[in-house]
PAKOLDREN-765764 format. One record per residue (C-alpha): x, y, z; residue number from 1. Coordinates in Angstrom, 3 decimals. Layout:
<<X,Y,Z>,NUM>
...
//
This chain:
<<12.099,17.014,7.210>,1>
<<8.672,18.658,7.393>,2>
<<6.931,18.794,4.014>,3>
<<4.199,21.135,2.838>,4>
<<1.944,19.969,0.021>,5>
<<-0.154,22.511,-1.847>,6>
<<-2.928,21.051,-3.951>,7>
<<-6.405,19.598,-3.702>,8>
<<-8.042,18.105,-0.643>,9>
<<-7.884,14.653,-2.306>,10>
<<-4.160,14.490,-1.587>,11>
<<-4.923,13.674,2.034>,12>
<<-6.287,10.264,0.917>,13>
<<-3.036,8.435,1.632>,14>
<<-2.920,5.014,3.280>,15>
<<-0.996,5.400,6.516>,16>
<<-1.506,9.147,6.853>,17>
<<-2.361,10.142,10.415>,18>
<<-4.061,13.524,10.536>,19>
<<-3.405,15.265,13.840>,20>
<<-5.329,18.495,13.554>,21>
<<-6.632,21.274,11.349>,22>
<<-5.306,24.752,11.996>,23>
<<-7.010,27.997,11.052>,24>
<<-4.197,30.454,10.404>,25>
<<-4.001,34.216,10.085>,26>
<<-1.075,35.985,8.435>,27>
<<-0.023,39.600,7.859>,28>
<<-1.377,39.105,4.333>,29>
<<-4.801,37.793,5.292>,30>
<<-6.162,34.278,5.539>,31>
<<-4.862,31.384,3.437>,32>
<<-7.163,29.499,1.100>,33>
<<-8.041,26.876,3.698>,34>
<<-7.057,25.621,7.147>,35>
<<-3.740,23.799,7.306>,36>
<<-4.067,20.045,7.780>,37>
<<-1.203,18.680,9.871>,38>
<<-0.324,15.017,10.017>,39>
<<2.348,12.349,10.036>,40>
<<3.081,10.055,7.125>,41>
<<5.677,7.312,7.444>,42>
<<7.444,9.152,10.220>,43>
<<7.524,12.485,8.366>,44>
<<5.570,15.573,9.346>,45>
<<3.335,16.767,6.529>,46>
<<1.143,19.823,6.152>,47>
<<-1.513,20.029,3.459>,48>
<<-3.058,23.204,2.076>,49>
<<-5.928,23.221,-0.417>,50>
<<-4.932,25.982,-2.848>,51>
<<-8.478,26.594,-4.078>,52>
<<-10.179,26.178,-0.708>,53>
<<-11.827,23.134,0.802>,54>
<<-14.735,23.248,-1.650>,55>
<<-12.613,24.313,-4.623>,56>
<<-14.303,27.701,-4.431>,57>
<<-11.344,30.083,-4.919>,58>
<<-10.502,30.797,-8.580>,59>
<<-6.818,30.931,-9.558>,60>
<<-6.655,34.711,-9.966>,61>
<<-8.084,35.223,-6.463>,62>
<<-5.950,32.732,-4.519>,63>
<<-4.164,34.494,-1.658>,64>
<<-0.765,33.152,-2.641>,65>
<<1.065,35.331,-0.139>,66>
<<-1.012,34.090,2.794>,67>
<<-0.640,30.462,1.654>,68>
<<3.145,30.570,1.465>,69>
<<3.471,32.627,4.649>,70>
<<1.244,30.158,6.533>,71>
<<3.385,27.199,5.463>,72>
<<6.582,28.924,6.497>,73>
<<4.995,29.962,9.782>,74>
<<4.054,26.307,10.368>,75>
<<7.706,25.256,10.124>,76>
<<7.508,23.554,6.731>,77>
<<10.978,22.922,5.258>,78>
<<10.104,21.807,1.712>,79>
<<7.095,22.527,-0.490>,80>
<<5.586,20.321,-3.188>,81>
<<3.059,22.154,-5.358>,82>
<<0.611,19.916,-7.228>,83>
<<-1.650,21.262,-9.974>,84>
<<-3.441,20.322,-13.160>,85>
<<-2.024,21.725,-16.402>,86>
<<-2.568,21.601,-20.132>,87>
<<-0.004,19.971,-22.385>,88>
<<1.576,21.941,-25.226>,89>
<<4.689,20.052,-26.390>,90>
<<4.217,16.556,-27.816>,91>
<<5.722,14.699,-24.851>,92>
<<3.349,16.356,-22.378>,93>
<<0.263,14.336,-23.197>,94>
<<-2.785,13.934,-20.948>,95>
<<-2.171,11.736,-17.883>,96>
<<1.582,12.413,-17.918>,97>
<<3.311,13.887,-14.881>,98>
<<6.043,16.475,-15.242>,99>
<<8.484,18.111,-12.855>,100>
<<9.154,21.394,-14.700>,101>
<<12.392,23.306,-14.337>,102>
<<11.412,26.691,-15.807>,103>
<<8.450,29.057,-15.792>,104>
<<7.193,32.054,-17.775>,105>
<<4.775,34.388,-16.027>,106>
<<1.841,35.727,-18.073>,107>
<<-0.292,36.622,-15.045>,108>
<<-1.190,40.162,-14.056>,109>
<<-2.695,42.112,-11.160>,110>
<<-1.748,39.479,-8.573>,111>
<<-0.014,40.366,-5.326>,112>
<<3.355,38.880,-6.214>,113>
<<5.828,39.851,-3.478>,114>
<<6.095,40.108,0.288>,115>
<<8.200,43.238,-0.118>,116>
<<5.675,46.006,-0.645>,117>
<<6.458,49.635,0.133>,118>
<<4.862,49.449,3.554>,119>
<<7.418,46.805,4.561>,120>
<<10.093,49.475,4.160>,121>
<<12.514,47.369,2.150>,122>
<<13.168,46.190,-1.376>,123>
<<14.381,42.681,-2.212>,124>
<<15.513,41.204,-5.517>,125>
<<15.553,37.407,-5.439>,126>
<<17.600,35.306,-7.852>,127>
<<14.961,33.518,-9.908>,128>
<<17.187,32.171,-12.681>,129>
<<16.159,28.641,-11.758>,130>
<<12.689,29.010,-10.228>,131>
<<12.349,25.500,-8.823>,132>
<<14.587,24.035,-6.143>,133>
<<16.936,21.440,-7.657>,134>
<<16.932,19.303,-4.514>,135>
<<13.142,19.054,-4.290>,136>
<<12.914,18.327,-8.015>,137>
<<15.451,15.498,-7.707>,138>
<<13.586,14.188,-4.667>,139>
<<10.308,13.983,-6.612>,140>
<<11.945,12.395,-9.651>,141>
<<13.645,9.754,-7.499>,142>
<<10.306,8.876,-5.904>,143>
<<8.653,8.650,-9.320>,144>
<<11.368,6.300,-10.617>,145>
<<11.033,4.158,-7.497>,146>
<<7.278,3.950,-8.100>,147>
<<7.725,3.048,-11.769>,148>
<<6.097,6.292,-12.909>,149>
<<7.583,7.927,-15.987>,150>
<<7.536,11.547,-14.849>,151>
<<9.056,14.012,-17.303>,152>
<<12.216,15.657,-16.005>,153>
<<11.996,19.318,-16.965>,154>
<<9.846,21.583,-19.072>,155>
<<8.698,25.191,-19.097>,156>
<<5.438,26.065,-17.378>,157>
<<3.479,29.013,-18.788>,158>
<<1.441,30.630,-16.004>,159>
<<-1.691,32.337,-17.335>,160>
<<-4.220,34.522,-15.559>,161>
<<-7.411,32.461,-15.761>,162>
<<-9.993,31.592,-14.730>,163>
<<-10.932,31.010,-18.359>,164>
<<-9.003,28.541,-20.473>,165>
<<-6.771,29.936,-23.204>,166>
<<-7.562,30.520,-26.870>,167>
<<-5.851,28.481,-29.568>,168>
<<-3.935,31.602,-30.622>,169>
<<-2.693,32.143,-27.077>,170>
<<-1.456,28.576,-26.939>,171>
<<0.385,29.067,-30.241>,172>
<<2.053,32.097,-28.676>,173>
<<3.037,30.118,-25.573>,174>
<<4.481,27.383,-27.780>,175>
<<6.523,29.951,-29.702>,176>
<<7.789,31.294,-26.364>,177>
<<9.030,27.813,-25.438>,178>
<<6.303,26.700,-23.030>,179>
<<5.655,22.965,-22.697>,180>
<<2.819,23.267,-20.188>,181>
<<0.152,25.816,-19.323>,182>
<<-1.508,26.394,-15.964>,183>
<<-3.025,29.148,-13.857>,184>
<<-1.478,28.783,-10.403>,185>
<<2.276,28.503,-10.927>,186>
<<2.885,32.197,-10.299>,187>
<<3.356,34.065,-8.062>,188>
<<3.424,30.951,-5.877>,189>
<<6.923,29.885,-6.960>,190>
<<8.404,33.372,-6.574>,191>
<<6.870,33.846,-3.137>,192>
<<8.316,30.520,-2.000>,193>
<<11.734,31.749,-3.132>,194>
<<11.257,35.020,-1.215>,195>
<<10.275,32.994,1.863>,196>
<<13.384,30.797,1.400>,197>
<<11.231,27.697,1.115>,198>
<<12.647,25.027,-1.231>,199>
<<9.809,24.533,-3.722>,200>
<<9.087,22.393,-6.771>,201>
<<6.073,21.693,-8.922>,202>
<<4.454,18.358,-9.754>,203>
<<2.331,19.029,-12.826>,204>
<<-0.514,16.676,-13.769>,205>
<<-1.365,16.989,-17.471>,206>
<<-5.155,16.890,-17.599>,207>
<<-5.700,17.855,-21.245>,208>
<<-4.116,19.063,-24.435>,209>
<<-4.049,22.847,-24.450>,210>
<<-6.546,24.688,-26.653>,211>
<<-6.225,23.966,-30.370>,212>
<<-4.013,20.917,-29.856>,213>
<<-4.783,17.202,-29.704>,214>
<<-6.820,17.266,-32.899>,215>
<<-8.178,20.757,-32.346>,216>
<<-11.399,19.554,-30.713>,217>
<<-13.115,21.562,-28.007>,218>
<<-12.067,20.618,-24.489>,219>
<<-14.323,18.119,-22.722>,220>
<<-14.604,18.744,-18.978>,221>
<<-15.570,15.102,-18.391>,222>
<<-12.418,13.962,-20.187>,223>
<<-10.315,16.440,-18.226>,224>
<<-11.731,15.099,-14.953>,225>
<<-10.927,11.512,-15.991>,226>
<<-7.333,12.385,-16.908>,227>
<<-6.922,14.390,-13.707>,228>
<<-8.194,11.548,-11.514>,229>
<<-5.696,9.183,-13.148>,230>
<<-2.851,11.653,-12.728>,231>
<<-3.665,12.458,-9.118>,232>
<<-3.530,8.769,-8.250>,233>
<<0.008,8.750,-9.661>,234>
<<0.845,11.806,-7.545>,235>
<<-0.367,10.028,-4.418>,236>
<<1.807,7.050,-5.346>,237>
<<4.858,9.324,-5.699>,238>
<<4.191,10.873,-2.304>,239>
<<4.156,7.412,-0.724>,240>
<<7.600,6.711,-2.227>,241>
<<9.340,9.909,-1.164>,242>
<<12.686,8.843,0.379>,243>
//
């Protein structure tokens, strides 16, 4: 089972990972964010893609999500794990927690969100009732349990436009809509994976309380970085325990 992992370049820091080569890819939708990094980990083929580029230089609203997903499919990936930092909204989703959400609400705009544009000469309507693949979600949760990591099973991810962080009023609106988490990269990535028939799930690393929560203090970037580093270490541990 070949696995694609979308996230930061730090995810390649896995003991036992053998990197074979880097591949610069072109797609009908342009170039992906970064070269694909192909390797083998514990007998499984893995392909890594840095969503924001190798130097974290691509902001969330300018990520070429179509090229990224197309490149992974073109590479023969059979499952996709998307890793990203998020803000916590509901009480259980505190900084440093990991969550495997099961729903998403899209608040983004002006992003290329489908492979089926008019020039392709066809229209497609995917079933997106359950946006994340149940099998990949269960796979991640099993690995987390095996690693002794208390990852939250479920939750609704609110995908916002970025690159700025949200206002306190916007977070109150997301909470009223039923969002537990907020991030900037969840869509259209998940929908494009569904169009490409790639089983896809999200591993969310809670890096901070969303704006206006957690005591209402202004967000500290140093604190966010500390929480994110802790959470990403847990993500790497989960990856090492994937069955």
